[in-house]
N, CA, C and O atoms as CSV, one atom per row, in Angstrom:
chain,resi,resn,atom,element,x,y,z
A,1,MET,N,N,114.890,115.813,74.251
A,1,MET,CA,C,113.942,114.749,74.580
A,1,MET,C,C,113.320,114.189,73.297
A,1,MET,O,O,113.192,114.884,72.289
A,2,LYS,N,N,112.953,112.953,73.367
A,2,LYS,CA,C,112.361,112.254,72.240
A,2,LYS,C,C,110.966,112.811,71.941
A,2,LYS,O,O,110.166,113.030,72.851
A,3,ARG,N,N,110.690,113.036,70.656
A,3,ARG,CA,C,109.393,113.585,70.254
A,3,ARG,C,C,108.368,112.446,70.153
A,3,ARG,O,O,108.584,111.460,69.448
A,4,ARG,N,N,107.255,112.604,70.869
A,4,ARG,CA,C,106.199,111.598,70.874
A,4,ARG,C,C,104.840,112.264,70.677
A,4,ARG,O,O,104.681,113.469,70.874
A,5,LYS,N,N,103.882,111.460,70.290
A,5,LYS,CA,C,102.500,111.933,70.207
A,5,LYS,C,C,101.783,111.450,71.462
A,5,LYS,O,O,101.857,110.275,71.823
A,6,TRP,N,N,101.104,112.355,72.104
A,6,TRP,CA,C,100.379,112.027,73.326
A,6,TRP,C,C,98.887,112.087,73.044
A,6,TRP,O,O,98.408,113.040,72.430
A,7,ASP,N,N,98.149,111.072,73.489
A,7,ASP,CA,C,96.701,111.098,73.296
A,7,ASP,C,C,96.082,112.011,74.362
A,7,ASP,O,O,96.666,112.190,75.431
A,8,PRO,N,N,94.920,112.583,74.086
A,8,PRO,CA,C,94.294,113.534,75.010
A,8,PRO,C,C,94.053,112.971,76.410
A,8,PRO,O,O,94.177,113.695,77.397
A,9,LYS,N,N,93.715,111.701,76.502
A,9,LYS,CA,C,93.444,111.101,77.817
A,9,LYS,C,C,94.711,111.100,78.688
A,9,LYS,O,O,94.656,111.401,79.880
A,10,THR,N,N,95.849,110.756,78.072
A,10,THR,CA,C,97.113,110.726,78.818
A,10,THR,C,C,97.525,112.136,79.231
A,10,THR,O,O,97.979,112.348,80.355
A,11,LYS,N,N,97.366,113.094,78.328
A,11,LYS,CA,C,97.688,114.495,78.656
A,11,LYS,C,C,96.864,114.956,79.855
A,11,LYS,O,O,97.395,115.567,80.783
A,12,ALA,N,N,95.566,114.660,79.829
A,12,ALA,CA,C,94.686,115.073,80.923
A,12,ALA,C,C,95.103,114.420,82.236
A,12,ALA,O,O,95.088,115.062,83.286
A,13,MET,N,N,95.472,113.151,82.174
A,13,MET,CA,C,95.892,112.443,83.380
A,13,MET,C,C,97.149,113.093,83.979
A,13,MET,O,O,97.252,113.265,85.193
A,14,ILE,N,N,98.100,113.449,83.105
A,14,ILE,CA,C,99.340,114.077,83.569
A,14,ILE,C,C,99.035,115.443,84.178
A,14,ILE,O,O,99.545,115.771,85.249
A,15,VAL,N,N,98.217,116.231,83.509
A,15,VAL,CA,C,97.868,117.564,84.015
A,15,VAL,C,C,97.139,117.452,85.353
A,15,VAL,O,O,97.416,118.218,86.276
A,16,LEU,N,N,96.220,116.512,85.461
A,16,LEU,CA,C,95.484,116.345,86.721
A,16,LEU,C,C,96.408,115.967,87.872
A,16,LEU,O,O,96.218,116.427,88.997
A,17,GLN,N,N,97.401,115.135,87.597
A,17,GLN,CA,C,98.357,114.783,88.651
A,17,GLN,C,C,99.062,116.044,89.158
A,17,GLN,O,O,99.257,116.215,90.362
A,18,GLY,N,N,99.441,116.923,88.224
A,18,GLY,CA,C,100.083,118.179,88.618
A,18,GLY,C,C,99.147,119.081,89.389
A,18,GLY,O,O,99.553,119.710,90.367
A,19,LEU,N,N,97.897,119.154,88.961
A,19,LEU,CA,C,96.920,119.992,89.646
A,19,LEU,C,C,96.597,119.463,91.042
A,19,LEU,O,O,96.238,120.230,91.936
A,20,LYS,N,N,96.726,118.146,91.222
A,20,LYS,CA,C,96.474,117.544,92.531
A,20,LYS,C,C,97.634,117.731,93.493
A,20,LYS,O,O,97.536,117.375,94.667
A,21,GLY,N,N,98.734,118.290,92.995
A,21,GLY,CA,C,99.828,118.618,93.901
A,21,GLY,C,C,101.119,117.860,93.696
A,21,GLY,O,O,102.097,118.120,94.397
A,22,LYS,N,N,101.154,116.928,92.756
A,22,LYS,CA,C,102.397,116.216,92.511
A,22,LYS,C,C,103.432,117.200,91.969
A,22,LYS,O,O,103.107,118.089,91.183
A,23,SER,N,N,104.666,117.031,92.393
A,23,SER,CA,C,105.745,117.907,91.952
A,23,SER,C,C,105.835,117.910,90.425
A,23,SER,O,O,105.909,116.852,89.800
A,24,ILE,N,N,105.827,119.100,89.833
A,24,ILE,CA,C,105.885,119.227,88.373
A,24,ILE,C,C,107.207,118.671,87.854
A,24,ILE,O,O,107.242,118.027,86.805
A,25,VAL,N,N,108.278,118.915,88.573
A,25,VAL,CA,C,109.591,118.400,88.164
A,25,VAL,C,C,109.555,116.872,88.121
A,25,VAL,O,O,109.991,116.267,87.142
A,26,ASP,N,N,109.030,116.246,89.188
A,26,ASP,CA,C,108.944,114.786,89.236
A,26,ASP,C,C,108.014,114.256,88.140
A,26,ASP,O,O,108.321,113.263,87.480
A,27,LEU,N,N,106.902,114.917,87.961
A,27,LEU,CA,C,105.923,114.515,86.952
A,27,LEU,C,C,106.530,114.560,85.549
A,27,LEU,O,O,106.362,113.631,84.760
A,28,CYS,N,N,107.235,115.648,85.249
A,28,CYS,CA,C,107.853,115.802,83.928
A,28,CYS,C,C,108.967,114.777,83.723
A,28,CYS,O,O,109.107,114.222,82.633
A,29,ASN,N,N,109.753,114.528,84.755
A,29,ASN,CA,C,110.808,113.513,84.644
A,29,ASN,C,C,110.205,112.118,84.439
A,29,ASN,O,O,110.692,111.333,83.625
A,30,GLU,N,N,109.160,111.833,85.175
A,30,GLU,CA,C,108.512,110.521,85.076
A,30,GLU,C,C,107.980,110.254,83.665
A,30,GLU,O,O,108.099,109.142,83.150
A,31,HIS,N,N,107.395,111.281,83.048
A,31,HIS,CA,C,106.795,111.115,81.721
A,31,HIS,C,C,107.707,111.600,80.592
A,31,HIS,O,O,107.336,111.569,79.418
A,32,GLN,N,N,108.884,112.040,80.963
A,32,GLN,CA,C,109.884,112.504,80.005
A,32,GLN,C,C,109.341,113.602,79.100
A,32,GLN,O,O,109.430,113.533,77.874
A,33,ILE,N,N,108.773,114.621,79.753
A,33,ILE,CA,C,108.315,115.805,79.036
A,33,ILE,C,C,108.959,117.025,79.683
A,33,ILE,O,O,109.385,116.981,80.838
A,34,SER,N,N,109.024,118.109,78.925
A,34,SER,CA,C,109.592,119.334,79.496
A,34,SER,C,C,108.532,120.020,80.353
A,34,SER,O,O,107.334,119.788,80.189
A,35,GLN,N,N,108.991,120.859,81.259
A,35,GLN,CA,C,108.047,121.606,82.087
A,35,GLN,C,C,107.236,122.566,81.215
A,35,GLN,O,O,106.060,122.813,81.483
A,36,THR,N,N,107.864,123.099,80.186
A,36,THR,CA,C,107.152,123.983,79.258
A,36,THR,C,C,105.983,123.234,78.629
A,36,THR,O,O,104.888,123.782,78.509
A,37,GLN,N,N,106.211,121.976,78.223
A,37,GLN,CA,C,105.146,121.163,77.631
A,37,GLN,C,C,104.024,120.956,78.634
A,37,GLN,O,O,102.848,121.081,78.290
A,38,TYR,N,N,104.382,120.640,79.871
A,38,TYR,CA,C,103.371,120.445,80.908
A,38,TYR,C,C,102.512,121.695,81.055
A,38,TYR,O,O,101.284,121.611,81.079
A,39,TYR,N,N,103.161,122.855,81.153
A,39,TYR,CA,C,102.414,124.092,81.371
A,39,TYR,C,C,101.545,124.454,80.166
A,39,TYR,O,O,100.480,125.048,80.336
A,40,LEU,N,N,101.973,124.113,78.970
A,40,LEU,CA,C,101.139,124.321,77.781
A,40,LEU,C,C,99.891,123.435,77.855
A,40,LEU,O,O,98.776,123.887,77.594
A,41,TRP,N,N,100.101,122.186,78.210
A,41,TRP,CA,C,98.974,121.263,78.349
A,41,TRP,C,C,98.029,121.741,79.454
A,41,TRP,O,O,96.808,121.690,79.300
A,42,ARG,N,N,98.602,122.205,80.567
A,42,ARG,CA,C,97.781,122.678,81.680
A,42,ARG,C,C,96.919,123.858,81.258
A,42,ARG,O,O,95.733,123.904,81.585
A,43,GLU,N,N,97.498,124.811,80.539
A,43,GLU,CA,C,96.743,125.977,80.079
A,43,GLU,C,C,95.629,125.556,79.116
A,43,GLU,O,O,94.513,126.071,79.177
A,44,GLN,N,N,95.948,124.623,78.238
A,44,GLN,CA,C,94.946,124.120,77.300
A,44,GLN,C,C,93.825,123.405,78.058
A,44,GLN,O,O,92.646,123.576,77.750
A,45,PHE,N,N,94.203,122.614,79.038
A,45,PHE,CA,C,93.239,121.877,79.856
A,45,PHE,C,C,92.322,122.847,80.599
A,45,PHE,O,O,91.101,122.699,80.567
A,46,LEU,N,N,92.904,123.823,81.258
A,46,LEU,CA,C,92.118,124.772,82.039
A,46,LEU,C,C,91.231,125.641,81.152
A,46,LEU,O,O,90.125,126.006,81.551
A,47,ALA,N,N,91.704,125.974,79.960
A,47,ALA,CA,C,90.911,126.793,79.044
A,47,ALA,C,C,89.701,126.041,78.509
A,47,ALA,O,O,88.714,126.659,78.111
A,48,ASN,N,N,89.768,124.709,78.494
A,48,ASN,CA,C,88.683,123.911,77.909
A,48,ASN,C,C,87.893,123.088,78.920
A,48,ASN,O,O,86.995,122.339,78.534
A,49,MET,N,N,88.208,123.213,80.202
A,49,MET,CA,C,87.565,122.346,81.186
A,49,MET,C,C,86.066,122.597,81.310
A,49,MET,O,O,85.332,121.689,81.700
A,50,GLN,N,N,85.587,123.799,80.992
A,50,GLN,CA,C,84.151,124.076,81.106
A,50,GLN,C,C,83.337,123.239,80.115
A,50,GLN,O,O,82.141,123.037,80.318
A,51,LYS,N,N,83.968,122.756,79.052
A,51,LYS,CA,C,83.259,121.946,78.064
A,51,LYS,C,C,82.761,120.626,78.658
A,51,LYS,O,O,81.826,120.023,78.132
A,52,ALA,N,N,83.367,120.188,79.726
A,52,ALA,CA,C,82.933,118.944,80.371
A,52,ALA,C,C,81.539,119.087,80.985
A,52,ALA,O,O,80.872,118.087,81.251
A,53,PHE,N,N,81.103,120.322,81.208
A,53,PHE,CA,C,79.827,120.560,81.860
A,53,PHE,C,C,78.761,121.136,80.930
A,53,PHE,O,O,77.657,121.459,81.370
A,54,ILE,N,N,79.087,121.260,79.668
A,54,ILE,CA,C,78.140,121.816,78.707
A,54,ILE,C,C,77.143,120.732,78.310
A,54,ILE,O,O,77.517,119.612,77.961
A,55,ASN,N,N,75.865,121.098,78.372
A,55,ASN,CA,C,74.810,120.194,77.923
A,55,ASN,C,C,74.678,120.395,76.420
A,55,ASN,O,O,74.238,121.451,75.966
A,56,ASP,N,N,75.047,119.413,75.674
A,56,ASP,CA,C,75.103,119.541,74.222
A,56,ASP,C,C,73.790,119.119,73.563
A,56,ASP,O,O,73.771,118.264,72.678
A,57,GLU,N,N,72.692,119.736,74.011
A,57,GLU,CA,C,71.389,119.406,73.447
A,57,GLU,C,C,71.308,119.804,71.982
A,57,GLU,O,O,70.705,119.093,71.178
A,58,HIS,N,N,71.910,120.936,71.628
A,58,HIS,CA,C,71.868,121.401,70.239
A,58,HIS,C,C,72.546,120.389,69.324
A,58,HIS,O,O,72.003,120.038,68.276
A,59,GLY,N,N,73.723,119.920,69.712
A,59,GLY,CA,C,74.441,118.927,68.921
A,59,GLY,C,C,73.661,117.634,68.812
A,59,GLY,O,O,73.651,116.985,67.766
A,60,GLU,N,N,73.006,117.266,69.903
A,60,GLU,CA,C,72.208,116.043,69.907
A,60,GLU,C,C,71.013,116.179,68.969
A,60,GLU,O,O,70.665,115.230,68.266
A,61,LYS,N,N,70.382,117.354,68.954
A,61,LYS,CA,C,69.246,117.582,68.060
A,61,LYS,C,C,69.680,117.490,66.604
A,61,LYS,O,O,68.958,116.940,65.773
A,62,ILE,N,N,70.845,118.022,66.294
A,62,ILE,CA,C,71.374,117.958,64.929
A,62,ILE,C,C,71.596,116.501,64.530
A,62,ILE,O,O,71.244,116.098,63.422
A,63,LEU,N,N,72.179,115.711,65.434
A,63,LEU,CA,C,72.421,114.301,65.147
A,63,LEU,C,C,71.111,113.532,64.963
A,63,LEU,O,O,71.009,112.689,64.072
A,64,LEU,N,N,70.122,113.813,65.791
A,64,LEU,CA,C,68.831,113.139,65.667
A,64,LEU,C,C,68.157,113.489,64.342
A,64,LEU,O,O,67.561,112.628,63.695
A,65,LYS,N,N,68.254,114.754,63.944
A,65,LYS,CA,C,67.677,115.185,62.669
A,65,LYS,C,C,68.374,114.477,61.501
A,65,LYS,O,O,67.721,114.011,60.568
A,66,GLU,N,N,69.701,114.403,61.568
A,66,GLU,CA,C,70.470,113.715,60.525
A,66,GLU,C,C,70.117,112.231,60.509
A,66,GLU,O,O,70.006,111.635,59.438
A,67,ASN,N,N,69.942,111.636,61.669
A,67,ASN,CA,C,69.560,110.225,61.773
A,67,ASN,C,C,68.204,109.992,61.104
A,67,ASN,O,O,68.034,109.021,60.366
A,68,ASP,N,N,67.246,110.874,61.359
A,68,ASP,CA,C,65.929,110.755,60.732
A,68,ASP,C,C,66.030,110.883,59.211
A,68,ASP,O,O,65.378,110.140,58.478
A,69,ARG,N,N,66.844,111.820,58.743
A,69,ARG,CA,C,67.026,112.019,57.309
A,69,ARG,C,C,67.604,110.761,56.658
A,69,ARG,O,O,67.163,110.343,55.587
A,70,LEU,N,N,68.598,110.164,57.323
A,70,LEU,CA,C,69.217,108.952,56.787
A,70,LEU,C,C,68.254,107.770,56.801
A,70,LEU,O,O,68.241,106.969,55.867
A,71,LYS,N,N,67.446,107.658,57.859
A,71,LYS,CA,C,66.450,106.592,57.911
A,71,LYS,C,C,65.455,106.745,56.761
A,71,LYS,O,O,65.063,105.757,56.139
A,72,GLN,N,N,65.048,107.983,56.483
A,72,GLN,CA,C,64.133,108.252,55.372
A,72,GLN,C,C,64.771,107.828,54.050
A,72,GLN,O,O,64.120,107.200,53.215
A,73,ALA,N,N,66.045,108.174,53.863
A,73,ALA,CA,C,66.753,107.820,52.629
A,73,ALA,C,C,66.862,106.309,52.480
A,73,ALA,O,O,66.680,105.778,51.385
A,74,VAL,N,N,67.157,105.620,53.567
A,74,VAL,CA,C,67.257,104.153,53.519
A,74,VAL,C,C,65.897,103.555,53.173
A,74,VAL,O,O,65.817,102.621,52.375
A,75,GLY,N,N,64.849,104.075,53.754
A,75,GLY,CA,C,63.502,103.590,53.457
A,75,GLY,C,C,63.153,103.779,51.985
A,75,GLY,O,O,62.619,102.871,51.347
A,76,GLU,N,N,63.455,104.953,51.452
A,76,GLU,CA,C,63.184,105.222,50.037
A,76,GLU,C,C,63.987,104.283,49.136
A,76,GLU,O,O,63.467,103.764,48.149
A,77,LEU,N,N,65.242,104.071,49.479
A,77,LEU,CA,C,66.074,103.162,48.679
A,77,LEU,C,C,65.558,101.730,48.750
A,77,LEU,O,O,65.595,101.003,47.757
A,78,HIS,N,N,65.082,101.330,49.909
A,78,HIS,CA,C,64.525,99.986,50.071
A,78,HIS,C,C,63.292,99.811,49.175
A,78,HIS,O,O,63.144,98.793,48.498
A,79,LEU,N,N,62.413,100.817,49.183
A,79,LEU,CA,C,61.224,100.749,48.332
A,79,LEU,C,C,61.601,100.699,46.859
A,79,LEU,O,O,61.009,99.947,46.084
A,80,LYS,N,N,62.581,101.495,46.478
A,80,LYS,CA,C,63.042,101.507,45.085
A,80,LYS,C,C,63.603,100.136,44.698
A,80,LYS,O,O,63.357,99.647,43.595
A,81,LEU,N,N,64.360,99.518,45.613
A,81,LEU,CA,C,64.914,98.191,45.358
A,81,LEU,C,C,63.807,97.156,45.186
A,81,LEU,O,O,63.857,96.334,44.272
A,82,GLU,N,N,62.812,97.199,46.061
A,82,GLU,CA,C,61.698,96.246,45.967
A,82,GLU,C,C,60.936,96.446,44.659
A,82,GLU,O,O,60.540,95.472,44.020
A,83,LYS,N,N,60.730,97.678,44.264
A,83,LYS,CA,C,60.039,97.974,43.011
A,83,LYS,C,C,60.838,97.425,41.827
A,83,LYS,O,O,60.277,96.835,40.903
A,84,THR,N,N,62.159,97.632,41.872
A,84,THR,CA,C,63.027,97.125,40.804
A,84,THR,C,C,62.974,95.611,40.745
A,84,THR,O,O,62.943,95.040,39.654
A,85,LYS,N,N,62.962,94.945,41.895
A,85,LYS,CA,C,62.863,93.481,41.923
A,85,LYS,C,C,61.559,93.014,41.280
A,85,LYS,O,O,61.547,92.035,40.534
A,86,LEU,N,N,60.461,93.718,41.572
A,86,LEU,CA,C,59.168,93.352,40.987
A,86,LEU,C,C,59.182,93.525,39.471
A,86,LEU,O,O,58.678,92.674,38.739
A,87,VAL,N,N,59.759,94.625,39.009
A,87,VAL,CA,C,59.832,94.873,37.572
A,87,VAL,C,C,60.666,93.793,36.896
A,87,VAL,O,O,60.280,93.280,35.846
A,88,VAL,N,N,61.794,93.446,37.482
A,88,VAL,CA,C,62.657,92.402,36.924
A,88,VAL,C,C,61.911,91.075,36.878
A,88,VAL,O,O,61.987,90.355,35.882
A,89,GLU,N,N,61.196,90.748,37.940
A,89,GLU,CA,C,60.436,89.497,37.995
A,89,GLU,C,C,59.330,89.480,36.940
A,89,GLU,O,O,59.098,88.461,36.289
A,90,MET,N,N,58.647,90.622,36.775
A,90,MET,CA,C,57.588,90.700,35.758
A,90,MET,C,C,58.177,90.538,34.356
A,90,MET,O,O,57.595,89.853,33.514
A,91,LYS,N,N,59.317,91.159,34.105
A,91,LYS,CA,C,59.966,91.041,32.792
A,91,LYS,C,C,60.395,89.595,32.539
A,91,LYS,O,O,60.278,89.090,31.423
A,92,ARG,N,N,60.892,88.939,33.585
A,92,ARG,CA,C,61.317,87.547,33.450
A,92,ARG,C,C,60.114,86.670,33.101
A,92,ARG,O,O,60.198,85.836,32.199
A,93,LYS,N,N,59.014,86.849,33.799
A,93,LYS,CA,C,57.810,86.063,33.531
A,93,LYS,C,C,57.279,86.354,32.126
A,93,LYS,O,O,56.843,85.450,31.413
A,94,GLU,N,N,57.324,87.623,31.745
A,94,GLU,CA,C,56.890,88.006,30.404
A,94,GLU,C,C,57.748,87.315,29.347
A,94,GLU,O,O,57.230,86.814,28.348
A,95,SER,N,N,59.056,87.290,29.570
A,95,SER,CA,C,59.971,86.616,28.640
A,95,SER,C,C,59.672,85.125,28.567
A,95,SER,O,O,59.696,84.534,27.487
A,96,GLU,N,N,59.393,84.521,29.712
A,96,GLU,CA,C,59.069,83.095,29.741
A,96,GLU,C,C,57.782,82.818,28.975
A,96,GLU,O,O,57.698,81.839,28.234
A,97,LEU,N,N,56.776,83.680,29.149
A,97,LEU,CA,C,55.502,83.497,28.449
A,97,LEU,C,C,55.697,83.637,26.930
A,97,LEU,O,O,55.142,82.865,26.147
A,98,ILE,N,N,56.477,84.613,26.541
A,98,ILE,CA,C,56.745,84.818,25.109
A,98,ILE,C,C,57.491,83.603,24.543
A,98,ILE,O,O,57.167,83.107,23.464
A,99,ALA,N,N,58.480,83.144,25.282
A,99,ALA,CA,C,59.249,81.975,24.825
A,99,ALA,C,C,58.347,80.745,24.739
A,99,ALA,O,O,58.462,79.952,23.805
A,100,GLU,N,N,57.443,80.587,25.723
A,100,GLU,CA,C,56.517,79.456,25.722
A,100,GLU,C,C,55.543,79.543,24.550
A,100,GLU,O,O,55.251,78.538,23.902
A,101,ARG,N,N,55.042,80.751,24.281
A,101,ARG,CA,C,54.124,80.963,23.169
A,101,ARG,C,C,54.828,80.667,21.827
A,101,ARG,O,O,54.267,80.028,20.937
A,102,ASN,N,N,56.050,81.146,21.719
A,102,ASN,CA,C,56.824,80.903,20.491
A,102,ASN,C,C,57.114,79.424,20.289
A,102,ASN,O,O,57.115,78.937,19.158
A,103,SER,N,N,57.358,78.718,21.367
A,103,SER,CA,C,57.657,77.290,21.248
A,103,SER,C,C,56.410,76.501,20.866
A,103,SER,O,O,56.516,75.484,20.179
A,104,THR,N,N,55.241,76.944,21.293
A,104,THR,CA,C,54.001,76.238,20.929
A,104,THR,C,C,53.570,76.564,19.509
A,104,THR,O,O,52.835,75.794,18.890
A,105,LEU,N,N,54.021,77.696,18.989
A,105,LEU,CA,C,53.692,78.074,17.623
A,105,LEU,C,C,54.542,77.304,16.601
A,105,LEU,O,O,54.118,77.094,15.465
A,106,VAL,N,N,55.708,76.898,17.006
A,106,VAL,CA,C,56.614,76.220,16.088
A,106,VAL,C,C,56.274,74.800,15.890
A,106,VAL,O,O,56.954,74.101,15.139
């Protein structure tokens, strides 16, 4: 059989059809997979199905904490940028004043 890459959604759909009672032989022929492949996918699916019901509050808390850290970093960088703009503007004005003073002295 031709070697292909299957995305997780398609694998799950095929396994669910088998679990719902569709003939495994017909299912494998329809999708051009071996029965061994189907049973491997089924075992993987059944071993991981409890993850669909896990409340991932811990993962969400980690993401929220990281989000806050990044917002803080962006805020600090924004302030640094504004400060740099002010310094550049002050230096420019200072240069203009010096140039103006020098031109009036000549």
